[in-house]
N, C-alpha and C positions, 0 to 999 in steps of 0.2 A: 824424814827423807835424808839419807846419807849422802856423802860426797862421792867424787869420782877420781880416777887417775887418768892422766894424759901424758903423752910424750910430746915435748915441744922444744923448739930452738930458741934459746934465751940469750940475752946480752947482759952480762954481769957488770961490765965497766966499759967506758968509752975506749975504743981502739982494740978491744979484744975480739977474737973470732966468735962466731955463734957457737953455742955449746948445747948439746942435746941433754935434756934432763927429764926425769919423771916428776910431775907436779901433781899436787892435790887441786881439785877443781870443785868449787861449791856447787850445789844444785841451784837452779834458777829461782830468783825471788820475783816479786810482783813486777810485771812489765818486762821480764827477761826471758831469753830463749836459750835453750841448750842445743848447740849445733855440732854435728859430726862433719868436720871439714873433709872434703874429698880432694880438693885441689887448691893451690895457693900460688899466685904469681910472685916472681922475684923482681920487685920494683926497686929502682935506684934510691927511692926515699929511705928505705930501710938501711941502705949502705950509708946514706948521709948521716942518719942518727947514730949508726955504729961508729963512725969516724969522727963526728963533730959534737956528739953529745946529745943527751935526752933530758927532758925536764923532770922526769919522775924517778921511780925506783928501777932496779933491774927489771927487765920486761921481756915478754914474749914478743918476738918479731912478727911481721907480716900484716898487711892491711888489704891485700887482694885475695878474696877467698870465696868459694862456693861450696855448698854442702847440703845436708839434709837435717831438718828439724827433728831432734830426738824427743824433746819435751818442751812445754811452755810453762811459765809461771802464772800465777793468778793475774787476771785482768788483761792478758795478751789477746789482741784482736787482729793484728796485722797478718799473722801467720798461725798455722796449727801443725800438730805433729804429723810428720811425713812429708811436709812441703819441701820442695827444692828451693833454695834461696841463694841469692848473691848478697854479700855484705858490702854495703856502701861505707867507704872510710870516713864519710861525713854523715853523722846521724841526722835523721829528719823527724822532728817531733810533730810537724804538721800544724802547730798551733802558735808558734812565736811570730813576732812581727815579720821576720824575713821569710819564713815558710809561707805565711799567709799572703805575701805579696810577690810570690814567684821567685824567691831567692833561697831555695832549699839548701843550696851549697853553702849558705852563710848561717845555717840554723844555730840558734843560741846554744843548743845542747851539744854543740861541738866544742864546748869550753874545756872539756877534759881530755881531748885527744892527745895532748902533749904529755899527759900524766898517766894515761892508760887505765884510769879507774872508771867505775860505772857512774851513771848520772848522780847517784846519791853520795858519791865520794868514797865508796868502799871498793874492795878488790875481790876478785873471784879466783885468781890463781894464787897458790901458796906453795912454798917449799920449806919444809921443816919449821912451819909456823910463821915464816916470813912472807909478807905480801909481795906479789909481783904484778906489774901492770900488763896490759895488752896494748900493743901499738895501735893507735887510733881507736881505742876502746874495743879492739878486736883481738889481735894476736892469732893471725891465720897460719902461722908456722906451728900450729898445734893440731893434734888429732881431733881434739874436742875443745869447745869454748862455751862460755856463757857471755852472751852479748845482749845489749838492749834491743827490744823489738824495733826501736827507731833506726837501727842499723840494718834491718832486714828488708830485702825486696824479693818477693816471691817470683819465681820464673817457671816456665813450662818444663815438664819432666823430660822432654826429649832433647833439651839443650845439653851438650856435653859439659861436664863440670869444669874441665880444664879451659874450655872456651868461656864459660860463664864467669869464672874467677877474674878474667881480665877486664870485664866491664864494671868491676868494683872500683877501679881507679884509672889505669893507664889508657884504656880505650876512650871512655867519655872525656877524660881530661884533655887528651890530644884532639879528638874529633870535635868536641865542643869549643875548644880554643879557637878553631878556625870558623866553625859555623855560628856560634853564639858570641863568644868574647870578641873575636875579630869582626864578625859579620861579613865574611867573604861573600862576594856576589858574582854572578856570571860575568865572565870577561876579565876579571881581576888578574893582576900579576901578584903572586904570593911567593915569599921566600921563607922556608922553614929551616931554622938553624938547629941541628941535632936531630937525627932520625933514628933513635932507638925506640924503646917501647912506647913512649908518649909521642915523639915526633913522627913516627910512622903513621900514627892515627891522626895527627894534625894534617899530614899529607892526604890521608883518605878523606878527612872532613873537607879540606879545601877543594879536592877533586869533586866530591859530591855536591858542593855548593856552586860549582861551575867555573872554577879558576881556569883561565886560558893558558897562562904561563905559570908553572908551578916548579920552583927551583928548590931542590933539597941540598943542604950544605952539611957535610960531615967529612972528617978525615979518614974514615974507615971505608974502604972500597966495598966490602960486603954489605954494609948498611946502605950505601948509595945504590947498589944493585937492587936491593930489596925495595928501596924507596920508589924505584921505577915500576916495580910490580904493583906497588900500592897507589900509583897514579902520578908520580912526579914526571913532568915533561922534560926537565933538565936537571943536571946534577953538577955540584962543584965541591972540590975537596977543601977549599978554604974561603974565607970571607972576601978576599981580594978578587979571586976568580969569580965568585958569585956576583960581585958588584959590576965587573966588566961585562958579564953575561947579561945582567939585567939592563944595563945601559944599552946594549945592542938590541935586546928583545923589545924594549919600549921606546927606542929612538930617543933616549935621554930623559924620558919622563919619570923613570924610576918606578919602583914597585908601589902597589897599593897597600900591601901588608907585609910585615915581617913578624914571624911567630917564633919566640924563643923557647925551645924545648931541649936545650943542651943538658948534659948530665950535671954540670956545675956552672952556674952563671958567673960571669965576671964583667967588670966595667968595660973592657975592650970589646967584648962581644956585643954589648948594648950599644956602644958607639957605632960599630959596624952596622947594626940593625937600623939605627936611626938614620944613618947616612944612606941607606939603600932604599928608603921609602921617599916618595916624592911629595908633592903638594897635597895637603890634607891626608897624607898617609898615616897609618897606625902601626905602632909596635906593640904586640901583645906579649906580655911577660908571664910565662907559665913556669919556667925553671926557677930554681932557688940557688942562692950562693952561700958562701961561708958566713956563719954568724959573726957579727962585729965588723964586717967589711961592707963598704958602700959600693953597690953595683950600678947605681944610677947617679952618674956624675957627668953632667952635660952642660955645654954652654947654651945660653938662651938664643944667641944668634950664630951666624956663620953656617958653613956647609953641613955641619953635624949638629946644629942647634934645632930648636923646636918652634921658634917664633916665625921666622921668615916664610917657612913652608906650612905653617899651621899643622905641624905634626902632632900626633897624639900618642900617649903611652897608657896602656890599659893592663892592669893586673888581672890575673885569671886564676881562681881557685875552682878545681873540678871543671874547668873550662866554662864556668858560669852556667853549668847544666843543673837540672833538677833531678836528683837521683830516682825518686819514685816514678817519674815520667820517662826519663831518658834512658835508664837501664833497660826496661822492656822494649823501648823504641829501638835501641841499637841492636838488641837481639832479634827484633823483627827485621831490621835491615840485613842482618847476617843471614837469617833464614831465606830472605828474598834474593840473596846473592849480591846485594849492594854494599856489603861491608865484609872485608876479608879479616877473619879472626883466626882460623886454623893456621894461616900462613904466618901469623905473628909468633907462633910457638916454635922456637928453634931447637930447644932441648928440654927433656923431662928429667927430673931428679927425684931421688928419695929424700926424705926429710934429713937423713944423716949426711947428705951430700950438699947441704945448703951453702957451705963455704965454697965448694967447688963451683956452684952456680954463680956466686958473686965474683969469683975469679974470672969465670968466663964472661960475665957481663962487663967487668972492667977491662978485659982483654979484647973487647969489641967482637966477641964471637956470637953473641946472642942479640936478637931483637927482643925476645922475652923468653926467659926460662920459667918453667912451671914445676912446682913440687907436687907429686902425686902421693897423697897420703895413704899409708897402709893401715889396715884395721884388722 
């Protein structure tokens, strides 16, 4: 069985723009799936690795994708040819300690997502004989890809691909950060810092969980306007305004939850978040910051400390969700009208417009941009 050709957006070196190239693609091996990607979300995480560096070789970008199974390798049981699938950026083997105890988001087979190789340590993308990785073992900025079956979640055929792509990362990461990682409960006061592609879904999750006061914080007026459509009861353009608002809303008791989904985390934002939650309040950290910098630098006591008010800080990967269960669940909520996904898509792009898409993201013009692949 011979190989294939595919057009893809690749990153050759840190700081360079995405470049469109034609690559060679191996056929699927045992446990692998050949996918024709139909849509891919433009998530901020790809911009992080473009500007801050990546742990592996030059690589194909993209980790939010949905498409059709073209073929499967020997031993594949999770999907079959013709299935519509979403790719989870965290693979789920279903057998390791974490998968078997309800922590699929921490699956041991995610060990290679920083390098882009397959579980066996080899690569499926090549250019002139040189190996290229696929971001998060995927590379959804490609017309076609070979991925592990552990990265595949089958979906119903009537779900639009551009909507389905978003539940591979941004939607569950945000929604579950509120519902699972934070554990928002009816009547809670919740503050979400940063309401882009992930934060908008944190707002939706907190609304679904029953938050009474739901404050969205972002400097971009367009994003604040959209946050209200997604369920925010109040908005603030900066942390100071948010703090004053929460004091007024809660009569000084402060918030129950602060959820950090900003584009780039910094120590000052963390301090604001800790200071806005009251006694037994929780700060849920979903955003990431620059490598080599400390974003968690807090006094133990005092008004922004954690001891006196018994505040908690919780990290969240994929929102603490379980991809095999929660991806179909979220699409079910979308079908029932309880989750807004179409409204997340601000702009659609061709593959060769990927750099335009990220300029729009950084310019605050998009909640989520989506690449529509041409075949």
